[in-house]
N, C-alpha and C positions, 0 to 999 in steps of 0.2 A: 665386655667380651674381647675387645681388641687387646687390652692389657693381659687377659688370660692367655691369648695365643703368644704374646711376647714373653711373658714370665714363666710359661709352663715348663720349659726345659730346666730352668733354675729351680723351680719348685720340686721337680722330679729328682734332681740331683740332691737337693737337701733332704728329701724324704728317704731316698735309698741309702744315703750316707749314714743314717742312724743305724742301719743294720750291717754296715761294712766293717768287718773285723780282719785283722792282719796277724799272721803268725810271725814271730820275731825271726830275723835272719839267723843263720848258723853262726853262733859265737861260742867257741868252746870254753871261754873264760867264765861263762855263767855258772858252771858246775862248781860249787864251793867245796874246798878241801875238807874231808872228813864228814861231809853231809851225804844224804841218800842220793843226791843228784850229782855226786862228784864225777861219776863215770859217764854222764850224759853229755852229749854235745848240745850246742845252742838250740837246735830245732827240737830235739827230744826234751830238753829242759823246758822250752816254751809249752810243749804239749803236756808235760807233767804238771806245770804250775798254772797254766791257763789253756785248757784243752780247746776252748772256743776262740782263742786268740785275744788280741787287744783291739779296742775300738780305735779306728783310724782318726777319729776326731779328737781323741785324747788317749795317747799311747800308755798313759798310766792307769787307765781304767780297763779292767778285764770285761770281756763281752758277756752279756747275759748274767752279770753278777752285780750285786749291790745296786748303786744308783742307776746303772745302765739298764738293769732288768726291771726295777721298780718304777722308774720315771721315764727314761728316754724311749724304751721299747714301746710302752703304751702310747706315748706322745707320737712316736713314729708311725704306729698303726693308724691313729686318728688322722695324722698329717697325710699319709698316703691315700686314705679313703676320701678325704675332703679335697685335696689339691692334685691328686694324681689319677685316681680312679673315677671320681665324679665328673671331671671336665669332659672326657670322651662320651660318657653316658648322657650328661646333660646336653651336649651338643647334638647327639643323635636324637634324643627325645624332642628337643625343640624343633628340629627340622622335620621329624616324622609327624608332628602335630600339624604342620602346615604343608605337608607334601602335596596336597591337592590345590594349593594356592601359591605355588612357587612363582607364577607369573604375575601375581597381584602386586600392584604398586607399593602398597604398605609393607608387604612381605619382603619385597626387594630392598626397600629402604632400611628395614630392621635387620634382616638376616641375609641379605644378599652377599655380603662379603664372605659368608660361610659356604656358599654353594655355587656362586656364579661361574667360577672357573671349571666346574665339573659338568659332565653330561647329566641330563636329568635322571637317568637310571642310577647314577652313583652320586646323588646329591649329598649323601651322608659321608662321603669319603674323608672329610676332615677328621672324623673320629678315628679312622684307620691311621691317618698320619700321626695323630696324637699317640696311638698305641705303638707305632713304629718309633716315635721319639722316646717313649718310655723304655723300649727294648734297647735302643742305643745307649741311653743313660745308664740303664742297668748294667750293661757290659762294661761301661766306663767305670762305674763305681765298684761293682763286685769283681770285675776282672782285674782290679788293681792288686788283689791278693794272689792272683795267679802268676805264673811265669809269663814273660812278655810274649813268648811264642803263642801260647794258648789264648791269651787275650787278643792278640792280633788276628789269629785264625778265626776266633769267634766273631769278631767284628767284621771280618771279610765274608764270612758265611751270611751274616745278616744283610750286608750291603748287596750281595748277589741275589738273595731272596727278594729284597725290596725292589731291586731293579727289574727282576724277572716278572714279579707280580704286577708292577706298574705298566710294563710293556705289554703284558698279556691282557690285562683287563682294560687298559687305556681309559682311565676315569676322566682325565682332563680333556677339555674341548680342544685346546691348542696343541697341535701336533709338535710344534717347535718346543713348547714347554715339556712335553713328554720326552722328546729326544734329549733335551738338556738334562733332565733329571736322570735319565738312563746313563748318559755319558758321564755324569758326575759320579754315579756309583761305580762305573767302570774304572774311572781314573783313580778313585779312592782305593778300590780293591787292588788295582795294579800297583799303586804306591805302597800299599801294605805288603804285597807279595815281594816287591823289589827290596824294600827295607829289611825284610826278614833275612836277606843274605848277610846283612851286617850283624844281626842278632845271633844267627846260627853259625856264621863263618868265623874265621880267625881274625885276630886283631890286625894282622898284616893286610887284610883285604882292603882296609881303608886307604892304604898308600899304594896299592897295586893298580894296574891299569883297569882291571875288572871293576874294582870299587869305584874308581873315577867315572867309568862309563855308566855304572848304575846311578850314581849321583847326578850325572848330567841328564840321563834319561828321565829320572824322576822330576828334575827341575823343568825339563822341556815340556813334558806332558801336562804338568800343572800350569805352567805359564800359558800353554796353548789353550787350556780350558778357560782360564781367566780371560784371555784375549777374545775367545768366542763369546763369553758372557758380556764382556764390555762392548763388543761389536753389536750384539743383539740389542743391548740396552740403548746404544747410540742410534741404531736404525729405528727403534720404536719411538725414540724421543726426538728424532730429527725434524719432523713436521712441526712440532710444538716449538722447538728451538728456532726454526725459521720464522714462525709467526711472531714470536717474542722479539726477534731481531728486527723484523719489518716494522713492528710497532715502535721499537726504540728509535729506529732511524726516522720514522715519521714524527715522533715526538721531538727529536733533535732538530729537525727542520723547522718545526713550529716554534721552538725556543729561539732559533736564529732569527726568524721573522719578527718575533716579538721584541728582540733586542735592538732592532733598527729604529732610528729616530722617526718621530711622526711626520716631520717635514721633508724626509728624504723621499721625494717623489721623482721618478724617472722623467727626464725631459722628453717632450714629444719628438717623434721622428722628424726628419727633414721634410718629408712630403707634407706632413701636417703643418709645418711652419710656412711652406709656400702657399697652402690653401687659405690660411687665415687672412692675408691681405686681399686676396681676390674676393673673399666673402664680404670684407669691409667695403670694397669698391662697389660691389653689386648693391649693397644696402644704401650707400650714399647716392648712387644713380637713381634708385627707386624713390628716395625721399625728394630729389630735385625735380621730379616730374610735377606738372601743374596740378594734376588730379590727385596726387598722393596725399595732399593735405585735407581732402574732403572726408 
């Protein structure tokens, strides 16, 4: 299950990429002289020769034709059902079966990592997160055939929706974690909106003061978010770091004591040296008494 959560985005990307098709860019030289497509520009030529575009995994292969339609499309359907659709469903079904035993020790040991960070009412929220991941990957894969502006706007809409839903429902137990997730969506949406100025603006914007200000602002807000994440992680880990450091110092002192020679005994203090002769004199006087030998 842990491997599933780690590999799920990569599996989704691989599954969706099978259905990702791309229309060739506008290239007027594609129309051959004397042919029926001579008067067509590159985009029209691509539509005339490959109406569904070309497969992004192999730009020599037309989409939904030949090997792509007979082999890769069925394979992609099975792959999506097994590795993209089934994980959220299986996650929900497994947790729903033990919904009345979430506080049981065995349930916590087996499924705890799937619901411990959520409130009991939303114990199945990991399935929703998987669906959100699928949506983001779908925009990344299928949005590649769109113009950059439309792809960026679609991604921005998804991020805003995810942030709003998470802050409204509040499925996570930890308020700090909810706030970090929300501000991550805010920073990403703001970064996309600011970078759209470079896409829709003129080429001179990069060298102008406005372009420099946009670049600096994007850099600052992203570094600030990274700093907040690092500070949060350091704060949560500091007690453990202190405990490890204390044990290391204690172990170092133990090693230093072990390295000392066995006969390296500290001399007794001066007061003890003065008491030793007095004790010997008292013992000798006791033995010299006539009745001490009895």
